[in-house]
PAFIKE-156249 format. One record per residue (C-alpha): x, y, z; chain; residue number from 1; residue in one letter. Coordinates in Angstrom, 3 decimals, padded with zeros to 6 digits, m for minus. Example, Ala and Ser with C-alpha at 12.3 -4.5 7.8 and 13.67 -1.06 7.14 Angstrom:
% PAFIKE-156249
x y z c k r
012.300 m004.500 007.800 A 1 A
013.670 m001.060 007.140 A 2 S
% end
This chain:
% PAFIKE-156249
x y z c k r
056.765 198.731 m134.817 A 1 M
057.442 194.992 m135.028 A 2 G
058.044 192.641 m132.113 A 3 L
061.773 192.582 m132.792 A 4 G
062.013 196.365 m132.587 A 5 N
059.939 196.424 m129.388 A 6 K
062.245 193.880 m127.758 A 7 L
065.303 195.810 m128.916 A 8 F
063.933 199.042 m127.449 A 9 L
063.105 197.301 m124.165 A 10 L
066.630 195.898 m124.009 A 11 S
068.114 199.336 m124.631 A 12 V
065.985 200.850 m121.861 A 13 I
066.907 198.092 m119.386 A 14 V
070.616 198.512 m120.120 A 15 L
070.343 202.287 m119.878 A 16 A
068.565 202.077 m116.509 A 17 V
071.244 199.733 m115.192 A 18 S
074.042 202.009 m116.371 A 19 F
072.260 205.084 m115.006 A 20 Y
071.924 203.550 m111.544 A 21 S
075.700 203.101 m111.436 A 22 I
076.717 206.430 m112.989 A 23 H
074.452 209.003 m111.350 A 24 Q
077.007 211.730 m112.085 A 25 S
075.778 212.009 m115.673 A 26 K
072.288 212.959 m114.551 A 27 R
070.778 215.800 m116.549 A 28 L
069.748 219.120 m115.085 A 29 A
066.339 219.166 m113.422 A 30 E
063.591 220.002 m115.902 A 31 G
065.688 219.211 m118.967 A 32 S
063.202 216.517 m120.016 A 33 V
059.461 217.114 m119.840 A 34 V
056.327 214.963 m119.995 A 35 A
053.803 215.495 m122.756 A 36 Y
050.874 213.777 m124.417 A 37 T
049.641 213.586 m127.984 A 38 L
046.175 212.681 m129.243 A 39 P
045.665 209.093 m130.351 A 40 S
047.073 208.827 m133.891 A 41 P
044.578 209.116 m136.735 A 42 P
043.203 206.217 m138.737 A 43 S
044.352 206.055 m142.329 A 44 L
040.920 206.554 m143.849 A 45 T
039.342 209.140 m146.147 A 46 G
042.037 211.435 m147.577 A 47 P
044.593 209.461 m145.554 A 48 L
043.651 206.114 m147.089 A 49 S
046.624 203.960 m148.009 A 50 I
047.580 204.066 m151.680 A 51 N
050.584 203.493 m153.914 A 52 K
051.045 207.155 m154.747 A 53 G
054.780 207.131 m154.012 A 54 L
055.544 203.902 m155.840 A 55 S
056.186 205.350 m159.312 A 56 E
059.064 207.702 m158.567 A 57 V
062.108 208.277 m160.734 A 58 E
065.477 208.857 m159.104 A 59 Y
067.798 211.764 m159.768 A 60 I
071.494 211.305 m158.913 A 61 L
070.823 208.066 m157.053 A 62 K
073.793 207.122 m154.857 A 63 D
075.674 210.228 m156.000 A 64 E
074.306 212.531 m153.301 A 65 I
073.008 212.184 m149.756 A 66 K
070.422 214.139 m147.828 A 67 G
068.972 216.677 m150.300 A 68 P
066.592 217.980 m147.635 A 69 E
065.292 221.153 m149.305 A 70 S
065.252 222.207 m152.927 A 71 M
064.098 224.827 m155.388 A 72 V
062.993 223.578 m158.817 A 73 V
062.886 225.641 m162.011 A 74 D
062.107 223.596 m165.122 A 75 G
064.771 220.904 m165.392 A 76 D
067.044 222.751 m162.944 A 77 T
067.197 221.825 m159.268 A 78 I
069.032 223.709 m156.526 A 79 Y
069.678 221.837 m153.294 A 80 T
072.076 221.265 m150.407 A 81 G
073.498 217.931 m149.273 A 82 T
074.728 216.175 m146.156 A 83 H
078.384 216.750 m147.028 A 84 D
077.933 220.537 m147.002 A 85 G
077.665 221.135 m150.741 A 86 R
075.217 223.394 m152.545 A 87 L
074.344 221.966 m155.943 A 88 L
072.886 223.226 m159.193 A 89 K
071.547 220.206 m161.060 A 90 I
070.543 220.554 m164.711 A 91 V
068.960 217.701 m166.633 A 92 G
069.799 215.275 m163.854 A 93 G
073.512 216.158 m163.764 A 94 K
075.481 218.335 m161.372 A 95 I
076.419 221.495 m163.249 A 96 E
077.841 223.517 m160.377 A 97 K
078.677 223.046 m156.732 A 98 E
079.532 225.497 m153.975 A 99 M
080.337 225.434 m150.285 A 100 R
079.418 227.940 m147.624 A 101 L
082.702 227.394 m145.765 A 102 V
086.212 226.332 m146.703 A 103 K
087.019 222.792 m145.617 A 104 V
090.253 220.837 m145.388 A 105 D
088.803 217.502 m144.354 A 106 R
086.524 214.723 m145.516 A 107 K
082.886 215.724 m145.236 A 108 C
079.713 213.688 m145.161 A 109 G
079.373 212.290 m141.645 A 110 D
077.825 213.685 m138.491 A 111 Y
081.124 214.138 m136.685 A 112 E
082.475 216.533 m139.329 A 113 N
079.332 218.409 m140.279 A 114 E
079.864 221.163 m137.713 A 115 I
083.061 222.083 m139.587 A 116 D
081.814 221.217 m143.077 A 117 C
078.406 222.849 m142.691 A 118 G
074.997 221.358 m143.386 A 119 R
072.747 223.388 m145.725 A 120 P
069.051 222.849 m145.039 A 121 L
066.240 225.275 m145.956 A 122 G
066.613 227.116 m149.259 A 123 M
064.545 229.768 m151.069 A 124 R
065.115 231.803 m154.209 A 125 R
065.663 235.518 m153.615 A 126 L
065.968 236.522 m157.276 A 127 K
067.532 235.042 m160.393 A 128 G
070.412 232.819 m159.335 A 129 E
070.502 234.317 m155.830 A 130 E
069.215 232.176 m152.984 A 131 F
068.947 232.503 m149.237 A 132 I
070.250 229.331 m147.627 A 133 V
070.091 228.193 m144.021 A 134 V
073.010 226.185 m142.696 A 135 D
072.227 224.204 m139.543 A 136 A
075.420 225.414 m137.827 A 137 Y
076.863 228.344 m139.733 A 138 K
073.761 230.563 m139.960 A 139 G
072.088 232.181 m142.950 A 140 V
073.698 233.130 m146.272 A 141 F
072.924 234.700 m149.622 A 142 I
074.530 232.644 m152.377 A 143 V
074.794 233.388 m156.088 A 144 D
075.168 230.356 m158.336 A 145 F
076.186 232.555 m161.273 A 146 N
079.114 234.291 m159.643 A 147 S
079.839 231.687 m156.989 A 148 G
079.739 234.394 m154.327 A 149 S
078.324 234.011 m150.844 A 150 K
077.560 236.465 m148.069 A 151 K
076.808 235.570 m144.482 A 152 Q
073.733 237.370 m143.166 A 153 L
073.529 235.734 m139.746 A 154 I
076.471 234.209 m137.900 A 155 D
075.501 230.942 m136.248 A 156 G
077.849 231.691 m133.341 A 157 R
076.035 234.874 m132.318 A 158 M
073.111 234.804 m129.854 A 159 P
069.700 236.087 m130.914 A 160 I
067.856 237.720 m128.013 A 161 E
070.228 236.124 m125.507 A 162 N
069.992 232.562 m126.843 A 163 D
072.124 230.845 m129.445 A 164 L
070.292 229.380 m132.399 A 165 A
071.701 225.889 m131.972 A 166 A
069.843 224.393 m134.929 A 167 F
069.068 226.669 m137.912 A 168 F
066.553 224.791 m140.036 A 169 N
064.154 226.271 m142.624 A 170 D
063.392 229.650 m144.186 A 171 I
060.826 231.661 m146.116 A 172 D
061.139 235.109 m147.666 A 173 I
058.742 237.989 m146.973 A 174 I
060.307 240.404 m149.466 A 175 N
063.768 241.297 m150.777 A 176 D
064.724 242.762 m147.385 A 177 D
062.991 240.493 m144.862 A 178 E
062.828 236.793 m144.200 A 179 F
061.783 234.315 m141.512 A 180 L
063.687 231.266 m140.341 A 181 F
063.261 228.501 m137.810 A 182 T
065.592 227.621 m134.970 A 183 D
064.684 224.071 m133.957 A 184 S
066.436 224.239 m130.598 A 185 S
068.494 226.577 m128.447 A 186 T
070.076 223.548 m126.750 A 187 V
070.884 220.818 m129.272 A 188 Y
072.450 221.099 m132.709 A 189 G
071.429 219.126 m135.781 A 190 R
073.732 216.187 m135.185 A 191 K
072.041 215.772 m131.800 A 192 D
068.507 215.963 m133.181 A 193 F
067.442 212.816 m131.305 A 194 M
068.389 214.487 m128.021 A 195 K
066.055 217.364 m128.842 A 196 E
063.294 214.890 m129.720 A 197 I
063.754 212.944 m126.477 A 198 L
064.032 216.029 m124.273 A 199 A
060.915 217.565 m125.855 A 200 A
061.329 220.714 m123.785 A 201 K
060.244 223.133 m126.491 A 202 G
062.937 225.737 m127.093 A 203 T
062.268 226.170 m130.816 A 204 G
061.750 229.615 m132.334 A 205 R
060.718 231.510 m135.443 A 206 V
062.933 234.529 m136.061 A 207 I
062.425 237.560 m138.308 A 208 H
065.475 239.141 m139.943 A 209 H
065.877 242.411 m141.831 A 210 T
068.790 242.339 m144.264 A 211 I
069.282 246.115 m144.540 A 212 S
069.641 246.600 m140.783 A 213 T
071.122 243.249 m139.853 A 214 G
068.598 242.993 m137.019 A 215 K
066.907 239.783 m135.904 A 216 S
063.785 239.514 m133.759 A 217 K
062.143 236.468 m132.211 A 218 V
058.497 236.292 m133.297 A 219 L
057.536 232.975 m131.774 A 220 L
059.207 230.821 m129.132 A 221 K
058.446 227.772 m127.027 A 222 G
057.987 225.636 m130.132 A 223 L
058.586 221.896 m129.997 A 224 H
061.263 221.219 m132.605 A 225 F
060.397 224.105 m134.941 A 226 A
060.978 222.696 m138.388 A 227 N
059.547 223.755 m141.765 A 228 G
058.023 227.188 m142.357 A 229 I
055.778 228.570 m145.093 A 230 Q
054.266 232.043 m145.485 A 231 I
050.625 231.707 m146.502 A 232 L
049.092 233.441 m149.543 A 233 P
047.532 236.134 m147.317 A 234 D
051.129 237.378 m146.753 A 235 R
050.115 238.150 m143.170 A 236 Q
050.709 234.774 m141.552 A 237 S
052.876 231.686 m141.694 A 238 F
052.611 228.074 m140.611 A 239 V
055.458 226.318 m138.842 A 240 V
055.947 222.614 m138.158 A 241 S
056.253 221.473 m134.552 A 242 E
057.774 218.092 m135.230 A 243 L
057.503 216.506 m131.786 A 244 T
053.893 217.629 m131.388 A 245 R
052.770 216.366 m134.834 A 246 A
051.168 219.714 m135.611 A 247 K
051.406 222.919 m137.626 A 248 L
051.074 226.234 m135.810 A 249 T
049.910 229.443 m137.473 A 250 R
051.238 232.856 m136.504 A 251 Y
050.081 236.245 m137.816 A 252 Y
052.995 238.630 m138.298 A 253 F
050.938 241.405 m139.963 A 254 A
047.353 242.561 m140.484 A 255 G
044.445 242.825 m138.024 A 256 P
045.393 239.591 m136.214 A 257 K
049.082 240.488 m135.875 A 258 A
050.858 238.643 m133.024 A 259 S
048.102 236.038 m132.671 A 260 Q
048.893 232.323 m132.671 A 261 T
046.578 229.413 m133.418 A 262 E
046.741 225.723 m134.201 A 263 T
046.525 225.254 m137.969 A 264 F
046.259 221.456 m137.825 A 265 I
047.161 218.904 m135.174 A 266 D
047.308 215.135 m134.808 A 267 N
049.060 214.689 m138.128 A 268 L
049.736 211.126 m139.319 A 269 P
053.464 211.680 m138.908 A 270 G
056.099 214.108 m137.646 A 271 L
056.098 217.187 m139.913 A 272 P
059.178 218.500 m141.646 A 273 D
059.202 221.125 m144.421 A 274 N
056.083 222.830 m145.762 A 275 I
055.773 224.149 m149.307 A 276 R
052.971 225.632 m151.390 A 277 L
051.610 223.468 m154.181 A 278 S
050.822 224.669 m157.683 A 279 S
047.113 224.848 m156.766 A 280 N
047.518 226.833 m153.555 A 281 G
047.423 223.990 m151.048 A 282 T
050.314 222.901 m148.841 A 283 L
052.526 219.855 m149.187 A 284 W
054.005 218.611 m145.917 A 285 V
056.748 216.035 m145.617 A 286 G
056.400 213.636 m142.694 A 287 L
059.550 212.209 m141.177 A 288 A
057.831 209.152 m139.690 A 289 S
054.395 207.576 m139.486 A 290 L
051.740 207.991 m136.777 A 291 R
048.838 205.615 m137.332 A 292 M
046.034 204.254 m135.172 A 293 A
046.792 200.722 m134.059 A 294 G
050.562 200.923 m134.599 A 295 K
052.936 201.135 m131.671 A 296 H
055.152 204.225 m131.626 A 297 N
058.208 204.119 m129.387 A 298 A
058.518 207.875 m128.927 A 299 L
054.872 208.371 m128.043 A 300 E
054.990 205.410 m125.684 A 301 A
057.663 207.293 m123.714 A 302 M
055.994 210.716 m123.952 A 303 A
054.438 210.593 m120.478 A 304 E
057.576 209.153 m118.899 A 305 Y
060.274 211.820 m118.826 A 306 P
062.394 209.790 m116.423 A 307 K
062.888 207.062 m119.016 A 308 I
063.886 209.626 m121.627 A 309 R
066.182 211.336 m119.126 A 310 E
067.943 208.040 m118.495 A 311 I
068.322 207.396 m122.214 A 312 L
069.755 210.867 m122.750 A 313 L
072.148 210.538 m119.836 A 314 A
073.493 207.100 m120.663 A 315 T
073.224 206.158 m124.323 A 316 L
076.122 207.007 m126.646 A 317 P
075.440 209.518 m129.401 A 318 D
075.816 206.774 m132.007 A 319 L
072.903 204.806 m130.532 A 320 I
070.680 207.858 m130.203 A 321 L
071.446 209.204 m133.652 A 322 R
071.832 206.124 m135.805 A 323 D
069.912 203.309 m134.113 A 324 V
066.782 204.928 m132.697 A 325 F
065.606 206.363 m136.044 A 326 P
065.736 202.842 m137.512 A 327 H
063.006 201.804 m135.073 A 328 L
060.558 204.050 m136.932 A 329 A
058.024 202.479 m139.268 A 330 D
059.218 202.194 m142.879 A 331 K
055.855 203.421 m144.175 A 332 H
056.461 206.698 m146.053 A 333 A
053.666 209.262 m146.169 A 334 I
053.223 212.866 m147.291 A 335 V
050.077 214.953 m146.961 A 336 V
048.406 217.764 m148.882 A 337 Q
046.574 220.293 m146.698 A 338 I
044.214 223.070 m147.758 A 339 D
044.394 226.624 m146.420 A 340 L
041.720 225.823 m143.834 A 341 N
043.979 223.248 m142.232 A 342 G
042.211 220.176 m143.625 A 343 K
044.016 217.209 m145.155 A 344 I
042.771 216.758 m148.725 A 345 V
045.059 213.976 m149.953 A 346 S
048.023 211.811 m149.075 A 347 S
050.620 209.719 m150.877 A 348 L
052.073 206.502 m149.477 A 349 H
054.802 203.922 m149.843 A 350 D
053.709 201.368 m147.256 A 351 V
056.942 199.395 m147.134 A 352 N
059.293 202.275 m147.828 A 353 G
060.589 200.472 m150.896 A 354 E
060.842 203.527 m153.161 A 355 K
061.069 206.451 m150.749 A 356 V
061.382 206.986 m147.008 A 357 R
061.582 209.912 m144.611 A 358 E
060.410 212.612 m147.010 A 359 V
061.472 216.028 m145.740 A 360 S
060.065 218.268 m148.487 A 361 Q
057.757 218.101 m151.495 A 362 I
058.413 220.697 m154.185 A 363 T
055.614 221.075 m156.740 A 364 D
056.822 222.187 m160.175 A 365 S
053.379 221.976 m161.772 A 366 G
053.837 218.711 m163.667 A 367 D
055.991 216.888 m161.133 A 368 Y
056.545 216.544 m157.408 A 369 L
060.163 216.467 m156.263 A 370 Y
060.792 214.718 m152.952 A 371 L
063.693 215.652 m150.723 A 372 G
064.974 213.769 m147.690 A 373 S
067.385 214.541 m144.881 A 374 F
069.132 211.195 m145.421 A 375 K
068.138 209.555 m148.733 A 376 A
070.854 209.094 m151.420 A 377 P
068.741 210.653 m154.171 A 378 Y
066.098 213.165 m155.197 A 379 I
062.831 211.430 m156.094 A 380 A
060.673 212.741 m158.941 A 381 K
056.992 211.853 m159.248 A 382 L
054.703 212.706 m162.155 A 383 K
051.467 214.281 m160.933 A 384 K
048.221 212.544 m161.726 A 385 F
% end
């Protein structure tokens, strides 16, 4: 974080404190913001050594789409969802088909309208042209790109074990009747993601759903911004990203260790987003922002000071929280490859964020890596080496 950004953040905090002292009525409920600590960020050495691995990307549909966060790749065909609520089938770099999960009668593509327009996030193939798609607000759907049909499996307005899933995020499929999905927060929706990050209370969950019965069950709760999820090759456990704790947590849903939880890896060099298996059985993890020894990090600087974060939440307009704060993050883009023992084996970088930034997912097709982002105006394609 440069000096200019530090001064800007300090100015914002000073103004927020001043406003807060005058308008005490907006004070948040007691306990709505909690203190926490993270380990000192790692040094970028060994498998984390800085390189130019992300500098040779090609762009797909540059400036024609925005926010292709998650994707499924099959040959030269890509399936993804975008910030304006569309589901796209892209063949040979061109949009061949688009669908929507909900009918809309308004302009879509900004945060204020996405509750009505929908915001597709995690996506997995069920079979053929059928996919299970998570929408941040609307719930979970089966969609068929052949027929254009869609079926809602979980209604985003219905509570699950007494709590609403305010922020549906990612998904993985156990079999043709069962799947797992993450609920990042029971308090804040996607458009208020910075509020969830600042509050850091830990209301995230992993939920199991059975299609044939329509029943959902919470497997894991108390997660700090539950984000990406990936079932491991043992088919008995999964790993889930806890974004605001810079870690992946492992949970066993079957087998001799069923119901046990353990840390898979912590102190990541960034805030983890989606997790996907690579073609060689390792895991690719997208990191939304950098954590690096010797670099100031605004969020971590405030981690032990919940009062400051409470004041920011109570006083700053949504626009500042949502659109300005993320720009204070370091431009350095980084993704990591992790083995099944929870060890980082490689990383790819774009130090200045000139080619890619804020990578949410890496999809490994065998010959190429496809990089998704929750905000970038393109899909990035990188030849493996």
